[in-house]
Steps between C-alpha positions, in 0.01 A plus 500: 500500500219469756139527379336821607154533653372662181626208294321255730173692462536503123572129496202421726272720289614333180449158657151593622417642157617181332301284741198729450517468124538125535196477732305728266569281199449175698161612630613466860403730789705818484598477867651158435284321762278215382171498686316220317586179319443664160760433226563663163248276322263394782272703726539487875254309716620568854717730710841373602535407869763768581276787389316670786350805329202552275562394141370695202319337211786573261723266701288205382550584132739298289831667405408542134180680595695750711749551215224572247340751737830678567593526132154629413525766770844610382380514139206721595722731704756519218231581245374786713850642547565472126186694411588777745859518375392511135281810547671696779384842375135397494527349846671810641240731342217292643649518849544880471141546383367299791720692743388841368127412467414205729119548505419285191729226624344511846148485352598209279660325797184549708278361225731210438533436873124486547465266204785283624353487854157406363650230281698363791193498725280321246779261409571427865135431575470273195818318594373455858174350379673277247746364755263478797449125474870438444586701811238311697649172376845609619376624836270210588671201341845540343673696776374271782612199295847657456527564874420134567737357237803729540656312791424141386638578152803688633402820318556850635182664627599814303440312174217637286231223511406565137844384387454138597130458596298488177143495632230597246221729614234229465712220638192327643358429151495142383764544227726739692870418536724625780879497453755555775872528420706325767877521572722271298671361809172319591600496867147531631217272607267455201215367711516802730504741206206323336302508825566872546391576143177303546415671827591857407310489169207296640535233233329161496564191290808637319802331342866608527735447207867556597777579251829432671751467213707785361489868588127551445377336822136563580173340607165522318173473695174407326159383610489122498125466547266788431121522510329466163497814291121481468233283661162459330205268544566362151851383593539122527405366841374827650134393506597176671700694761205730574263206532726332757564806718342482849183697552670726756823552305450647152790508258673838474757395242814299440843567646848381408502150357122526440436464872140575595460814711181540701381626834283285726242730661422235762858413597723796406313827491127584501560827311722608209646844430598599146723806460578631153520819303280594208524242223656240725230240436304517826169414332665207320614351831159545660323357195711183510444446873133593521374292207654191662319568826168545320569182300531310829174635642604813687299820492696803378423864575672741263519844661612700201466875524641533145209283374689341207797316653333156485256494211547122481299463823180658369212260529717212628308288754648540845642849432357822640638810327475819710588806295327781686666631817168463684490131409863453604420665834199276553680184385784544750253550785300191403814291460616599847160395636536167323846460651362557850229244436758249386715566805203414721433185303866396510496546877214253528672236288757266649861569404546167327177545304601850390843380395365196317195671345576873466218542250245475783532873568403569137657514156818696443455874447769682301505881505685677218572856612634696203708819531483526877668842499212658309226280647583581863493871423163466327358302792602779737338765280184294460463453875563870565216577260239259643605508867237632738528653844610242755663268244869413547751708305679197357331334205334172611610347168867565585445356846331200338803444274729510802275252678505263203879515480536413868268200474671163488512265208229289666225736379616451137491870413799602289604843377704547182609862528664704225696820561736714298663616822408271790589744777362445847297819463337379178401160641383629836803453726811286538312239701260443209788460257655234720201272430634446146768238553508434124597794283543517123724779371546598137697791353582605852739766617765438760305716746184294442691177562655631821157615618307181424749215540801630694567149632604380153857601421674554268238669286452329161560724204161601350442399141284649226419160352118488447327284760811446716434552873650419838274292727615545859377260766659359814791740465601374156461657158423288194537641151185398318350528154132575558231301322364731230134431428300703255158628603332227298721226647445620857126517444493153345704347783288664769172386342616143442523411868277437799249778436415374152445151644243618753729483803664776698799322640614189683239543772205437275680234300585295808172546681279470191283781636306690233571872474282728709254742339658803339301743713664387825773701667855397594390259768268306272700497180847422632463281804336171578385584851574861575310753709336788325695817456377783726285759328671805358484821706220740432746751360603267216380597154169362389676317219616215730249262351605587146867472587469156653271370231739613228837454670459167673275315255496429131132578435292749700181372663176542315274741691173362631191606302305788643173423675173559317323796663164344417575174676295489822618157607818635652491528873576851623791529737546726793834627366473593131786390271762765413477682172660308211848605394477683164825335395323163514259601225516298179468707182589495135786699349277777367334570835833465683651764272206736542456474877839399641782554248419820309871577450539191279321467167284200417728419208799494735320260734414268214859514371635418847258209535649346187867589548583569866578178694422681828148594396256334748300196402126520462291370788168459324323532168175666392410366161805570282630775731779417746459640852783616723534587865538877550770460763709286264475759223594782736799305624615430144459866404698610803793268434518490121839609359513863393737675267535865412173690461329425171735217404335187638290270290215516750484880497 
């Protein structure tokens, strides 16, 4: 008898039910279509070539995992049905009560809904914060790597990258290990795959270990040569390396394979930009570079608005520490004047002489400009406060900084600038930022890298390893472990060089010319045959003499003794001498406290004389009493570190 249509439907339904039960128990997809290479015991790693639709995460699970999930779900559903069936009367009564009086149920639902929504919101925010770095890793690194490797490896582009690309979040760390599962057929070019991995992850000096046998085929990538984990002065050979470094190229640190990393301010870049967030070690980098310059005879000017970033430099010969914004303003103007003087002198010298003997324009001047974001804002406020009618609106100190940055390396003026966010606005314009052809980045963001060194691609993964930076010069980034000097070590290295030996650089050593008197200005102290610097404008503060005497020399000049009013042998002049400057008076501490520093107690002055390394030296002696110059004491009082009111030792 012929089979009816109903019989065919029953047979097809029974067959589908049997296949469904079989797929359910085998942990296979219920629609019967395999989308990944997952088996019953092994997870899937890639989408099969014939699949052209998006694949869910459950398709990558092994069959036994799907089976456990399905059985657990059925058990939970069966338990719920059993409980309802066991107490049908109670369930029916509850439904009737809710139907007849829905207000309590609605109120409970509202309260529960608000609580559930709040919990979901807080949980979602916490989950977003917890997974932010992982999502950034996927977006910036793993997904682009998958897009590059899919075709060479013969993998579908619909494959979830996380299934076969095992890239840790801090894959740039020294001990990180990257694993990539590759197809078992091995019909791909290993060299091409290795080159793509190196380029897309911005890796250097790495090794590839291939496992080709069996089903578990993969490649492991590790760093072959990494910078040292820490670099200190006490490490073997570090002192010898510092001693052999050229005068114009201080050591920044060591790179992969203990390769020396430095920047030559005469050949590569006259200025250096350091970009880092808070706690990134900006002061450590500056300390390591600056103490080497001072060791070799350079003069350093620390423009530190925070006052305490470089305590190692206090009292070091050849270092001028400007803490007050007025001093920073004045220092930048004077340095620009010195740069103009050197430009004129360089113009007079023959090219071959200037190239062979660059020290003829004067010793090297290194300017450490700390926290440029805050300092530039303070300079603008200071100029707005002291500016008079007819003065330019732009701060002359900011113009002076721009002028210094545009000067060539021939004038031997170098700026080491530190910024948390080195935007063009913070530095003074994009053209000023372009003068920094060497840039040191630490704990940078991707936006900061794209802003400062867009020519270097791909972007190296930032690391949180202490002291690890990227030194970018000539379009190439070098991962470097910075030399970490303590304050005492930096001070000792700076004071053990040319300044402690009575010389101020190669110029005086080669020419055997004795140093000029300390009271002279730029032209006399730093050049062998230089014209005098033009006098300061009449609008400059009256403290020019004090500033130059303190900033450009190690010991201030001793004032000439006053003339005896009873001496009749002196020849009267037609033009009487100007009145003496009260800041040139020489007094003892007691009289200085009474007449000039009433806000500081005598005990505080005596304590500072014994404990503060910045306290001025005495210039004379009257019996057992030491005498000090009033201007020196005022300058010390103005620049001494201050804490919260009533907490300092001096107060």
